[in-house]
BATI-620029 format. One record per residue (C-alpha): x, y, z; residue in three letters; residue number from 1. Coordinates in nm, 4 decimals. Example, Ala and Ser with C-alpha at 12.3 -4.5 7.8 and 13.67 -1.06 7.14 Angstrom:
BATI-620029
[[1.2300; -0.4500; 0.7800]; "Ala"; 1];
[[1.3670; -0.1060; 0.7140]; "Ser"; 2];
end
This chain:
BATI-620029
[[0.7937; -0.2238; 8.5969]; "Unk"; 1];
[[0.5090; -0.2938; 8.3885]; "Unk"; 2];
[[0.1099; -0.2647; 8.5395]; "Unk"; 3];
[[-0.0487; -0.5979; 8.6237]; "Unk"; 4];
[[-0.3504; -0.6481; 8.3609]; "Unk"; 5];
[[-0.6930; -0.7222; 8.4472]; "Unk"; 6];
[[-0.8073; -1.0481; 8.4364]; "Unk"; 7];
[[-1.0463; -1.1972; 8.1783]; "Unk"; 8];
[[-1.3393; -1.2420; 8.4563]; "Unk"; 9];
[[-1.2960; -0.8667; 8.5893]; "Unk"; 10];
[[-1.2907; -0.7292; 8.2429]; "Unk"; 11];
[[-1.6022; -0.9713; 8.1445]; "Unk"; 12];
[[-1.7860; -0.8213; 8.3978]; "Unk"; 13];
[[-1.6988; -0.4415; 8.3506]; "Unk"; 14];
[[-1.8104; -0.4575; 7.9470]; "Unk"; 15];
[[-2.1840; -0.5742; 7.9065]; "Unk"; 16];
[[-2.1582; -0.5842; 7.5068]; "Unk"; 17];
[[-1.8574; -0.8526; 7.5111]; "Unk"; 18];
[[-1.8163; -1.1930; 7.6580]; "Unk"; 19];
[[-1.4390; -1.1907; 7.7547]; "Unk"; 20];
[[-1.2707; -1.5425; 7.7511]; "Unk"; 21];
[[-0.8885; -1.5154; 7.8254]; "Unk"; 22];
[[-0.6386; -1.2961; 7.8210]; "Unk"; 23];
[[-0.3775; -1.3141; 7.5304]; "Unk"; 24];
[[-0.0737; -1.0630; 7.6000]; "Unk"; 25];
[[-0.0107; -0.7091; 7.7828]; "Unk"; 26];
[[0.2180; -0.4321; 7.7597]; "Unk"; 27];
[[0.2807; -0.1129; 7.9474]; "Unk"; 28];
[[-0.0071; 0.0678; 7.7521]; "Unk"; 29];
[[-0.2903; -0.1759; 7.6621]; "Unk"; 30];
[[-0.3781; -0.5551; 7.6717]; "Unk"; 31];
[[-0.5343; -0.8190; 7.4325]; "Unk"; 32];
[[-0.8043; -1.0384; 7.5092]; "Unk"; 33];
[[-1.0124; -1.3224; 7.3892]; "Unk"; 34];
[[-1.3979; -1.2232; 7.3439]; "Unk"; 35];
[[-1.7318; -1.2901; 7.1845]; "Unk"; 36];
[[-1.8825; -1.0021; 7.0650]; "Unk"; 37];
[[-2.2428; -1.0995; 7.1910]; "Unk"; 38];
[[-2.4836; -0.9122; 6.9371]; "Unk"; 39];
[[-2.2996; -1.1159; 6.6479]; "Unk"; 40];
[[-2.1505; -1.3922; 6.8588]; "Unk"; 41];
[[-1.8330; -1.3691; 6.6492]; "Unk"; 42];
[[-1.4915; -1.4013; 6.7976]; "Unk"; 43];
[[-1.2908; -1.0492; 6.7939]; "Unk"; 44];
[[-0.9508; -0.9477; 6.9725]; "Unk"; 45];
[[-1.0570; -0.6899; 7.2271]; "Unk"; 46];
[[-0.7548; -0.3875; 7.2890]; "Unk"; 47];
[[-0.8061; -0.2334; 7.6133]; "Unk"; 48];
[[-0.6083; 0.0564; 7.7124]; "Unk"; 49];
[[-0.4584; 0.0202; 8.0766]; "Unk"; 50];
[[-0.5864; 0.2927; 8.3415]; "Unk"; 51];
[[-0.2245; 0.3225; 8.4418]; "Unk"; 52];
[[-0.0869; 0.4184; 8.1105]; "Unk"; 53];
[[-0.0626; 0.7614; 8.1982]; "Unk"; 54];
[[-0.2206; 0.8834; 7.8685]; "Unk"; 55];
[[-0.3998; 1.1977; 7.8362]; "Unk"; 56];
[[-0.7326; 1.2558; 7.7120]; "Unk"; 57];
[[-0.5918; 1.4313; 7.3890]; "Unk"; 58];
[[-0.4000; 1.1401; 7.3378]; "Unk"; 59];
[[-0.6851; 0.9201; 7.3932]; "Unk"; 60];
[[-0.8920; 1.1089; 7.1521]; "Unk"; 61];
[[-0.6314; 1.1028; 6.8965]; "Unk"; 62];
[[-0.5842; 0.7256; 6.9249]; "Unk"; 63];
[[-0.9506; 0.6643; 6.8826]; "Unk"; 64];
[[-0.9942; 0.9134; 6.5815]; "Unk"; 65];
[[-0.6864; 0.7209; 6.3884]; "Unk"; 66];
[[-0.8949; 0.3486; 6.5005]; "Unk"; 67];
[[-1.2093; 0.5038; 6.3364]; "Unk"; 68];
[[-1.0048; 0.6030; 5.9933]; "Unk"; 69];
[[-0.8225; 0.2418; 6.0061]; "Unk"; 70];
[[-1.1793; 0.0524; 6.0080]; "Unk"; 71];
[[-1.2555; 0.2597; 5.6466]; "Unk"; 72];
[[-0.9111; 0.0853; 5.5136]; "Unk"; 73];
[[-0.9475; -0.2375; 5.3736]; "Unk"; 74];
[[-0.6050; -0.3810; 5.3325]; "Unk"; 75];
[[-0.5169; -0.7447; 5.3146]; "Unk"; 76];
[[-0.2109; -0.6666; 5.5516]; "Unk"; 77];
[[-0.4055; -0.4910; 5.8022]; "Unk"; 78];
[[-0.5935; -0.5695; 6.0997]; "Unk"; 79];
[[-0.9982; -0.5027; 6.0647]; "Unk"; 80];
[[-1.1673; -0.2801; 6.3183]; "Unk"; 81];
[[-1.4972; -0.3845; 6.4384]; "Unk"; 82];
[[-1.5890; -0.1826; 6.7397]; "Unk"; 83];
[[-1.4392; 0.1147; 6.8937]; "Unk"; 84];
[[-1.5715; 0.2285; 7.2554]; "Unk"; 85];
[[-1.5430; 0.3210; 7.6063]; "Unk"; 86];
[[-1.7733; 0.1462; 7.9287]; "Unk"; 87];
[[-1.7010; 0.1583; 8.2688]; "Unk"; 88];
[[-1.3930; 0.3937; 8.2415]; "Unk"; 89];
[[-1.2609; 0.1299; 7.9488]; "Unk"; 90];
[[-1.1456; 0.2299; 7.6497]; "Unk"; 91];
[[-1.1662; -0.0788; 7.4153]; "Unk"; 92];
[[-1.1130; -0.1622; 7.0286]; "Unk"; 93];
[[-1.2498; -0.4738; 6.9276]; "Unk"; 94];
[[-1.0529; -0.5934; 6.5799]; "Unk"; 95];
[[-1.0873; -0.9654; 6.4172]; "Unk"; 96];
[[-0.9308; -1.2175; 6.5580]; "Unk"; 97];
[[-0.5832; -1.2493; 6.3593]; "Unk"; 98];
[[-0.5615; -1.5988; 6.1888]; "Unk"; 99];
[[-0.2360; -1.8140; 6.2302]; "Unk"; 100];
[[0.0471; -1.7394; 6.5268]; "Unk"; 101];
[[0.2674; -1.4228; 6.6036]; "Unk"; 102];
[[0.5690; -1.4008; 6.4578]; "Unk"; 103];
[[0.7432; -1.3635; 6.7763]; "Unk"; 104];
[[0.5839; -1.7313; 6.8205]; "Unk"; 105];
[[0.7251; -1.8167; 6.4976]; "Unk"; 106];
[[1.0696; -1.7277; 6.5559]; "Unk"; 107];
[[1.0832; -1.9185; 6.9077]; "Unk"; 108];
[[1.0444; -2.2548; 6.6850]; "Unk"; 109];
[[1.2417; -2.1440; 6.3820]; "Unk"; 110];
[[1.4509; -1.8165; 6.2513]; "Unk"; 111];
[[1.2975; -1.7399; 5.8986]; "Unk"; 112];
[[1.5349; -1.6858; 5.6026]; "Unk"; 113];
[[1.6188; -1.4123; 5.4647]; "Unk"; 114];
[[1.4546; -1.5051; 5.1419]; "Unk"; 115];
[[1.1196; -1.5259; 5.3723]; "Unk"; 116];
[[1.1614; -1.2105; 5.5872]; "Unk"; 117];
[[1.1997; -0.9710; 5.2254]; "Unk"; 118];
[[0.8527; -1.0500; 5.1217]; "Unk"; 119];
[[0.7191; -1.0300; 5.4159]; "Unk"; 120];
[[0.8036; -0.7118; 5.5513]; "Unk"; 121];
[[0.7559; -0.5909; 5.1983]; "Unk"; 122];
[[0.3874; -0.6844; 5.2593]; "Unk"; 123];
[[0.4111; -0.5172; 5.5995]; "Unk"; 124];
[[0.5347; -0.2052; 5.4464]; "Unk"; 125];
[[0.3044; -0.1958; 5.2242]; "Unk"; 126];
[[0.0153; -0.1764; 5.4650]; "Unk"; 127];
[[0.1768; 0.0461; 5.6930]; "Unk"; 128];
[[0.1967; 0.2688; 5.3777]; "Unk"; 129];
[[-0.1682; 0.2994; 5.3099]; "Unk"; 130];
[[-0.1999; 0.3538; 5.6732]; "Unk"; 131];
[[0.0226; 0.6632; 5.6847]; "Unk"; 132];
[[-0.1379; 0.7827; 5.3529]; "Unk"; 133];
[[-0.4466; 0.8108; 5.5950]; "Unk"; 134];
[[-0.3023; 0.9771; 5.8750]; "Unk"; 135];
[[-0.2488; 0.6537; 6.0905]; "Unk"; 136];
[[0.0596; 0.5333; 6.2302]; "Unk"; 137];
[[0.1370; 0.2333; 6.4429]; "Unk"; 138];
[[0.3359; 0.3669; 6.7162]; "Unk"; 139];
[[0.4364; 0.0114; 6.8521]; "Unk"; 140];
[[0.5940; -0.2183; 6.6029]; "Unk"; 141];
[[0.6925; -0.5362; 6.7299]; "Unk"; 142];
[[0.6920; -0.9025; 6.6156]; "Unk"; 143];
[[0.4036; -0.9451; 6.8457]; "Unk"; 144];
[[0.2319; -0.7145; 6.6358]; "Unk"; 145];
[[0.2588; -0.9480; 6.3082]; "Unk"; 146];
[[0.0841; -1.2401; 6.2439]; "Unk"; 147];
[[0.1477; -1.5196; 6.0202]; "Unk"; 148];
[[-0.0671; -1.8025; 5.8889]; "Unk"; 149];
[[-0.0087; -2.1120; 5.7428]; "Unk"; 150];
[[0.1086; -1.9612; 5.3674]; "Unk"; 151];
[[0.3363; -1.7022; 5.5717]; "Unk"; 152];
[[0.0694; -1.4211; 5.4949]; "Unk"; 153];
[[0.1595; -1.1245; 5.7348]; "Unk"; 154];
[[-0.1134; -0.9285; 5.9030]; "Unk"; 155];
[[0.0003; -0.6067; 6.0984]; "Unk"; 156];
[[-0.2152; -0.5654; 6.4441]; "Unk"; 157];
[[-0.1849; -0.3468; 6.7437]; "Unk"; 158];
[[-0.1972; -0.0282; 6.6683]; "Unk"; 159];
[[-0.1302; 0.1969; 6.9725]; "Unk"; 160];
[[-0.2022; 0.5635; 7.0905]; "Unk"; 161];
[[0.0885; 0.8287; 7.0146]; "Unk"; 162];
[[0.1683; 1.1125; 7.2005]; "Unk"; 163];
[[-0.0281; 1.3992; 7.0921]; "Unk"; 164];
[[0.2508; 1.6220; 7.1327]; "Unk"; 165];
[[0.4312; 1.4867; 6.8112]; "Unk"; 166];
[[0.3153; 1.5818; 6.4854]; "Unk"; 167];
[[0.2225; 1.3074; 6.1788]; "Unk"; 168];
[[0.5850; 1.3220; 6.0254]; "Unk"; 169];
[[0.7739; 1.2457; 6.3150]; "Unk"; 170];
[[0.5407; 0.9854; 6.4040]; "Unk"; 171];
[[0.6158; 0.8117; 6.0611]; "Unk"; 172];
[[0.9535; 0.8692; 6.1302]; "Unk"; 173];
[[0.9775; 0.6665; 6.4103]; "Unk"; 174];
[[0.7427; 0.3862; 6.2480]; "Unk"; 175];
[[1.0342; 0.3858; 6.0364]; "Unk"; 176];
[[1.2949; 0.3500; 6.2879]; "Unk"; 177];
[[1.0688; 0.0866; 6.4284]; "Unk"; 178];
[[1.1280; -0.1145; 6.0904]; "Unk"; 179];
[[1.4885; -0.0661; 6.1066]; "Unk"; 180];
[[1.5006; -0.2467; 6.4742]; "Unk"; 181];
[[1.2594; -0.5077; 6.3474]; "Unk"; 182];
[[1.4691; -0.5913; 6.0487]; "Unk"; 183];
[[1.7692; -0.6403; 6.2735]; "Unk"; 184];
[[1.6016; -0.8758; 6.5117]; "Unk"; 185];
[[1.4715; -1.0926; 6.2662]; "Unk"; 186];
[[1.7826; -1.1564; 6.0892]; "Unk"; 187];
[[1.9960; -1.1505; 6.3912]; "Unk"; 188];
[[1.7531; -1.3096; 6.6616]; "Unk"; 189];
[[1.8865; -1.0098; 6.8957]; "Unk"; 190];
[[1.7596; -0.6765; 6.9752]; "Unk"; 191];
[[1.9177; -0.3360; 6.7960]; "Unk"; 192];
[[2.1896; -0.2383; 7.0153]; "Unk"; 193];
[[2.1169; 0.0907; 7.1703]; "Unk"; 194];
[[2.3769; 0.3010; 7.0584]; "Unk"; 195];
[[2.2996; 0.1936; 6.6983]; "Unk"; 196];
[[2.6829; 0.1041; 6.6790]; "Unk"; 197];
[[2.7645; -0.2004; 6.4843]; "Unk"; 198];
[[2.4062; -0.2558; 6.3253]; "Unk"; 199];
[[2.5394; -0.4758; 6.0379]; "Unk"; 200];
[[2.3202; -0.7672; 6.0074]; "Unk"; 201];
[[2.6008; -0.9335; 5.8281]; "Unk"; 202];
[[2.8240; -0.9063; 6.0945]; "Unk"; 203];
[[2.6387; -1.1319; 6.2961]; "Unk"; 204];
[[2.4889; -1.4089; 6.0678]; "Unk"; 205];
[[2.5662; -1.4542; 5.6700]; "Unk"; 206];
[[2.2930; -1.2942; 5.5021]; "Unk"; 207];
[[2.2943; -1.0456; 5.1819]; "Unk"; 208];
[[2.5187; -0.7479; 5.2484]; "Unk"; 209];
[[2.2383; -0.5298; 5.0964]; "Unk"; 210];
[[2.0299; -0.5887; 5.4240]; "Unk"; 211];
[[2.3087; -0.3598; 5.6341]; "Unk"; 212];
[[2.2241; -0.0248; 5.4178]; "Unk"; 213];
[[1.8656; -0.1043; 5.4634]; "Unk"; 214];
[[1.8949; -0.1387; 5.8665]; "Unk"; 215];
[[2.1006; 0.1657; 5.8621]; "Unk"; 216];
[[1.8824; 0.4137; 5.6076]; "Unk"; 217];
[[1.5861; 0.2911; 5.8527]; "Unk"; 218];
[[1.7486; 0.4055; 6.1640]; "Unk"; 219];
[[1.7798; 0.7898; 6.2608]; "Unk"; 220];
[[2.0065; 0.9567; 6.0648]; "Unk"; 221];
[[1.9232; 0.7210; 5.7333]; "Unk"; 222];
[[1.8410; 0.8567; 5.3937]; "Unk"; 223];
[[1.4636; 0.6896; 5.4055]; "Unk"; 224];
[[1.1995; 0.9070; 5.4561]; "Unk"; 225];
[[0.8977; 0.7164; 5.3554]; "Unk"; 226];
[[0.8184; 0.3459; 5.2807]; "Unk"; 227];
[[0.8364; 0.3816; 4.9447]; "Unk"; 228];
[[1.2197; 0.3383; 4.9419]; "Unk"; 229];
[[1.1805; 0.0599; 5.1770]; "Unk"; 230];
[[0.9452; -0.1337; 4.9701]; "Unk"; 231];
[[1.1911; -0.0641; 4.6834]; "Unk"; 232];
[[1.4612; -0.1906; 4.8502]; "Unk"; 233];
[[1.3055; -0.5135; 4.9547]; "Unk"; 234];
[[1.2184; -0.6025; 4.6027]; "Unk"; 235];
[[1.5710; -0.5671; 4.4943]; "Unk"; 236];
[[1.6987; -0.7993; 4.7477]; "Unk"; 237];
[[1.5278; -1.0568; 4.4925]; "Unk"; 238];
[[1.7892; -1.0051; 4.2558]; "Unk"; 239];
[[2.0513; -1.1926; 4.3285]; "Unk"; 240];
[[2.3978; -1.0176; 4.2908]; "Unk"; 241];
[[2.7922; -1.1457; 4.2991]; "Unk"; 242];
[[2.9330; -1.1230; 4.6577]; "Unk"; 243];
[[2.5981; -1.0602; 4.8438]; "Unk"; 244];
[[2.7304; -1.2740; 5.0747]; "Unk"; 245];
[[3.0254; -1.5082; 5.0861]; "Unk"; 246];
[[2.8681; -1.8209; 5.0869]; "Unk"; 247];
[[2.6247; -1.7387; 4.7546]; "Unk"; 248];
[[2.9435; -1.5722; 4.6079]; "Unk"; 249];
[[3.1791; -1.9180; 4.6561]; "Unk"; 250];
[[2.8857; -2.0738; 4.5236]; "Unk"; 251];
[[2.7948; -1.8832; 4.2108]; "Unk"; 252];
[[3.1514; -1.8755; 4.1192]; "Unk"; 253];
[[3.1744; -2.2574; 4.1075]; "Unk"; 254];
[[2.8605; -2.3188; 3.8927]; "Unk"; 255];
[[2.9449; -2.0533; 3.6277]; "Unk"; 256];
[[3.1735; -2.2628; 3.4230]; "Unk"; 257];
[[2.9280; -2.5786; 3.4115]; "Unk"; 258];
[[2.6209; -2.3312; 3.3535]; "Unk"; 259];
[[2.7831; -2.1686; 3.0214]; "Unk"; 260];
[[2.8752; -2.4933; 2.8824]; "Unk"; 261];
[[2.5414; -2.6480; 2.9747]; "Unk"; 262];
[[2.4246; -2.3381; 2.7868]; "Unk"; 263];
[[2.5961; -2.3579; 2.4973]; "Unk"; 264];
[[2.5332; -2.7069; 2.3842]; "Unk"; 265];
[[2.1431; -2.6421; 2.4686]; "Unk"; 266];
[[2.1985; -2.3934; 2.2045]; "Unk"; 267];
[[2.4002; -2.5797; 1.9547]; "Unk"; 268];
[[2.1310; -2.8521; 1.9462]; "Unk"; 269];
[[1.8397; -2.6364; 1.9090]; "Unk"; 270];
[[2.0116; -2.4680; 1.6375]; "Unk"; 271];
[[2.0479; -2.7895; 1.4485]; "Unk"; 272];
[[1.7135; -2.9235; 1.5026]; "Unk"; 273];
[[1.5793; -2.5731; 1.3604]; "Unk"; 274];
[[1.8179; -2.6047; 1.0510]; "Unk"; 275];
[[1.7154; -2.9658; 0.9800]; "Unk"; 276];
[[1.3565; -2.8416; 1.0302]; "Unk"; 277];
[[1.3932; -2.5641; 0.7772]; "Unk"; 278];
[[1.5417; -2.7924; 0.4969]; "Unk"; 279];
[[1.2606; -3.0194; 0.5596]; "Unk"; 280];
[[1.0013; -2.7509; 0.5241]; "Unk"; 281];
[[1.1955; -2.6214; 0.2002]; "Unk"; 282];
[[1.2060; -2.9746; 0.0485]; "Unk"; 283];
[[0.8371; -3.0600; 0.1101]; "Unk"; 284];
[[0.6934; -2.7199; -0.0184]; "Unk"; 285];
[[0.9301; -2.6661; -0.3365]; "Unk"; 286];
[[0.6889; -2.7411; -0.6167]; "Unk"; 287];
[[0.7293; -2.9667; -0.8660]; "Unk"; 288];
[[0.9441; -2.8514; -1.2449]; "Unk"; 289];
[[0.6657; -2.7213; -1.5029]; "Unk"; 290];
[[0.7275; -2.7063; -1.8311]; "Unk"; 291];
[[0.5942; -2.3794; -1.9586]; "Unk"; 292];
[[0.4513; -2.3488; -2.2733]; "Unk"; 293];
[[0.5778; -2.0514; -2.5106]; "Unk"; 294];
[[0.3234; -1.8016; -2.6329]; "Unk"; 295];
[[0.1110; -1.9245; -2.9306]; "Unk"; 296];
[[0.1538; -1.7115; -3.2417]; "Unk"; 297];
[[-0.0071; -1.7185; -3.5979]; "Unk"; 298];
[[0.2771; -1.9573; -3.7123]; "Unk"; 299];
[[0.3038; -2.2208; -3.4357]; "Unk"; 300];
[[0.1400; -2.5174; -3.3595]; "Unk"; 301];
[[-0.1483; -2.5614; -3.1198]; "Unk"; 302];
[[0.0368; -2.6136; -2.7748]; "Unk"; 303];
[[0.0417; -2.9246; -2.6078]; "Unk"; 304];
[[0.1030; -2.9609; -2.1809]; "Unk"; 305];
[[0.4387; -3.1446; -2.0757]; "Unk"; 306];
[[0.1799; -3.4263; -1.9057]; "Unk"; 307];
[[0.0285; -3.5276; -2.1861]; "Unk"; 308];
[[0.1958; -3.7344; -2.4738]; "Unk"; 309];
[[0.2185; -3.6106; -2.8529]; "Unk"; 310];
[[-0.0731; -3.7497; -3.0887]; "Unk"; 311];
[[0.0263; -4.0413; -3.3299]; "Unk"; 312];
[[0.1238; -3.9169; -3.6857]; "Unk"; 313];
[[-0.1683; -4.0004; -3.8984]; "Unk"; 314];
[[-0.2258; -3.9491; -4.2455]; "Unk"; 315];
[[-0.4773; -3.6927; -4.3170]; "Unk"; 316];
[[-0.7238; -3.6296; -4.5713]; "Unk"; 317];
[[-0.6002; -3.4722; -4.9156]; "Unk"; 318];
[[-0.6171; -3.1078; -4.9760]; "Unk"; 319];
[[-0.5850; -2.9035; -5.2705]; "Unk"; 320];
[[-0.5041; -2.5897; -5.2098]; "Unk"; 321];
[[-0.5972; -2.3194; -5.5140]; "Unk"; 322];
[[-0.3682; -2.0293; -5.5379]; "Unk"; 323];
[[-0.3628; -1.7210; -5.7523]; "Unk"; 324];
[[-0.1641; -1.7513; -6.0493]; "Unk"; 325];
[[0.0551; -1.4556; -6.0164]; "Unk"; 326];
[[0.1762; -1.5994; -5.6738]; "Unk"; 327];
[[0.2886; -1.9237; -5.8442]; "Unk"; 328];
[[0.6357; -2.0570; -5.8719]; "Unk"; 329];
[[0.7445; -2.3155; -6.0966]; "Unk"; 330];
[[0.7838; -2.6496; -5.9272]; "Unk"; 331];
[[1.1252; -2.8186; -5.9761]; "Unk"; 332];
[[1.1533; -3.1192; -6.1897]; "Unk"; 333];
[[1.0828; -3.4648; -6.0289]; "Unk"; 334];
[[1.0244; -3.8022; -6.1450]; "Unk"; 335];
[[0.6570; -3.7269; -6.1390]; "Unk"; 336];
[[0.6278; -3.4202; -6.3830]; "Unk"; 337];
[[0.2905; -3.2347; -6.3114]; "Unk"; 338];
[[0.1189; -3.1242; -6.6094]; "Unk"; 339];
[[-0.1065; -2.7994; -6.6416]; "Unk"; 340];
[[-0.4138; -2.9060; -6.7373]; "Unk"; 341];
[[-0.6136; -2.7197; -6.9924]; "Unk"; 342];
[[-0.9457; -2.8845; -6.9331]; "Unk"; 343];
[[-1.2272; -2.7755; -6.6708]; "Unk"; 344];
[[-1.1024; -2.7576; -6.3155]; "Unk"; 345];
[[-1.3447; -2.9771; -6.2181]; "Unk"; 346];
[[-1.2014; -3.2812; -6.4580]; "Unk"; 347];
[[-0.8638; -3.2021; -6.3770]; "Unk"; 348];
[[-0.9030; -3.1618; -5.9884]; "Unk"; 349];
[[-1.0960; -3.5348; -6.0498]; "Unk"; 350];
[[-0.7951; -3.6494; -6.2539]; "Unk"; 351];
[[-0.5272; -3.5879; -6.0168]; "Unk"; 352];
[[-0.7054; -3.6758; -5.6717]; "Unk"; 353];
[[-0.5532; -4.0296; -5.6097]; "Unk"; 354];
[[-0.7750; -4.3090; -5.5173]; "Unk"; 355];
[[-1.0322; -4.2477; -5.1776]; "Unk"; 356];
[[-0.9114; -4.4661; -4.8914]; "Unk"; 357];
[[-1.1352; -4.6701; -4.7087]; "Unk"; 358];
[[-1.4507; -4.5213; -4.5594]; "Unk"; 359];
[[-1.4156; -4.6339; -4.1786]; "Unk"; 360];
[[-1.0376; -4.5280; -4.1748]; "Unk"; 361];
[[-1.0833; -4.2160; -4.3137]; "Unk"; 362];
[[-1.3655; -4.1039; -4.0442]; "Unk"; 363];
[[-1.0829; -4.2039; -3.7735]; "Unk"; 364];
[[-0.8647; -4.0080; -3.9580]; "Unk"; 365];
[[-1.0964; -3.6912; -4.0226]; "Unk"; 366];
[[-1.1648; -3.7399; -3.6457]; "Unk"; 367];
[[-0.8216; -3.7025; -3.4922]; "Unk"; 368];
[[-0.7182; -3.4563; -3.7469]; "Unk"; 369];
[[-0.6118; -3.1186; -3.5605]; "Unk"; 370];
[[-0.6924; -2.7902; -3.7105]; "Unk"; 371];
[[-0.5018; -2.5234; -3.6190]; "Unk"; 372];
[[-0.7022; -2.2060; -3.4851]; "Unk"; 373];
[[-0.4725; -1.9569; -3.5758]; "Unk"; 374];
[[-0.4049; -2.0586; -3.9453]; "Unk"; 375];
[[-0.6408; -1.8293; -4.1640]; "Unk"; 376];
[[-0.7961; -1.9942; -4.4478]; "Unk"; 377];
[[-0.6765; -1.8954; -4.7598]; "Unk"; 378];
[[-0.9289; -1.7262; -5.0079]; "Unk"; 379];
[[-1.0979; -1.9508; -5.2930]; "Unk"; 380];
[[-0.9557; -1.9203; -5.6234]; "Unk"; 381];
[[-1.2021; -1.9948; -5.8759]; "Unk"; 382];
[[-1.0032; -2.1114; -6.1529]; "Unk"; 383];
[[-0.6459; -2.3064; -5.9936]; "Unk"; 384];
[[-0.4196; -2.4377; -6.2705]; "Unk"; 385];
[[-0.1430; -2.6115; -6.0640]; "Unk"; 386];
[[-0.1043; -2.7752; -5.6998]; "Unk"; 387];
[[0.0595; -2.5338; -5.4659]; "Unk"; 388];
[[0.3774; -2.6547; -5.3456]; "Unk"; 389];
[[0.5731; -2.3924; -5.1229]; "Unk"; 390];
[[0.9337; -2.2766; -5.2229]; "Unk"; 391];
[[1.0779; -2.3951; -4.8854]; "Unk"; 392];
[[0.9934; -2.7882; -4.9641]; "Unk"; 393];
[[1.2494; -2.9166; -5.2466]; "Unk"; 394];
[[1.1518; -3.2315; -5.5058]; "Unk"; 395];
[[1.3671; -3.4537; -5.2898]; "Unk"; 396];
[[1.1704; -3.3854; -4.9506]; "Unk"; 397];
[[0.8402; -3.4081; -5.1645]; "Unk"; 398];
[[0.9786; -3.7612; -5.2923]; "Unk"; 399];
[[1.0610; -3.8486; -4.9615]; "Unk"; 400];
[[0.7490; -3.7818; -4.7988]; "Unk"; 401];
[[0.5783; -3.9307; -5.1224]; "Unk"; 402];
[[0.2267; -3.8221; -5.1669]; "Unk"; 403];
[[0.1378; -3.5810; -4.8193]; "Unk"; 404];
[[0.3550; -3.3100; -4.6827]; "Unk"; 405];
[[0.2699; -3.0901; -4.4040]; "Unk"; 406];
[[0.3545; -2.7173; -4.4227]; "Unk"; 407];
[[0.2916; -2.4812; -4.1294]; "Unk"; 408];
[[0.0153; -2.6659; -4.0004]; "Unk"; 409];
[[-0.1398; -2.7833; -4.2854]; "Unk"; 410];
[[-0.1239; -3.0814; -4.5160]; "Unk"; 411];
[[-0.0729; -3.0778; -4.8854]; "Unk"; 412];
[[-0.1101; -3.3517; -5.1316]; "Unk"; 413];
[[0.1645; -3.4115; -5.4247]; "Unk"; 414];
end
């Protein structure tokens, strides 16, 4: 039979540092009260050990040492300890007042889904893992020790004293076994059977079959020896597997074919769109054809770009070129015979030159004449004999061109 806890009025008269408002809950070891810390005027949760708990002084001392170590931890899923003390024979612990309602209250209204249970209990295990690392064990895990706020953020509280005769490893294994029982209770809404038989939650409710191995491995004789294994298993529950539950398996099989068809259509549309975009980019980025001129040589005419139109053919000034006698070849007979002059060179040049064109036309023709840069200027000959006509030009061509021809970029008058 659980002993009757002290009332709020009785405890308020016994404690001078706190103003006790109301009783929140109790068990066979301690009771919890809503109180106000007078020195700071802040609300706290006051945990008071029952005088009839039967704890020896060594267990009480170990409990208070663990609470002092817990106050040094700053974990978002562990309750914060404000004060530890003793007054009038009552050992008390003051913690922050948890926000929200306990997990027991939430279960009484609506059972949590397995998708909600996994992340909640993973956070609780992370906080308890930090406590185990600091040498602190909970010793009384239950839905009453877990509070949830509006965002389903869990806070673990209700740390209880343990038997001083147990080692730290034994107390850790008891916490792990309590987690297995808590998983079973959250999934099925029932307490774990005392004989630990038929502990598979999927036998009582439609849930992921991986919960069965998690519960079994937490209980005595299981493979879980630390909280890291439990956290990893809870994280894997977020990865769906085929056959995890009959209901989920049926839904997956029904959705496989439509999902594949939709994925194929989306991939085909995306491929066509990318292909068209690439073609458009290539057509816009391709440069227009540009005629590349051949490299200039000594015998080639001056280069002109493809975009420019060639200059119109115009008559050029008459140029008489003197060449040495040893390089002259006899000109073919044409209608107008060229008579070798024996007179003075100046008189001969004047006698064969045609009448001068109009001065205005001559200036325009001179301005438009293009003098090639690469053609070498022939050395002047002091005593010319005849007008030079290249061998490549025959008499018929000369007659056709009438009185001026162009050879290698230079104009000659016949």
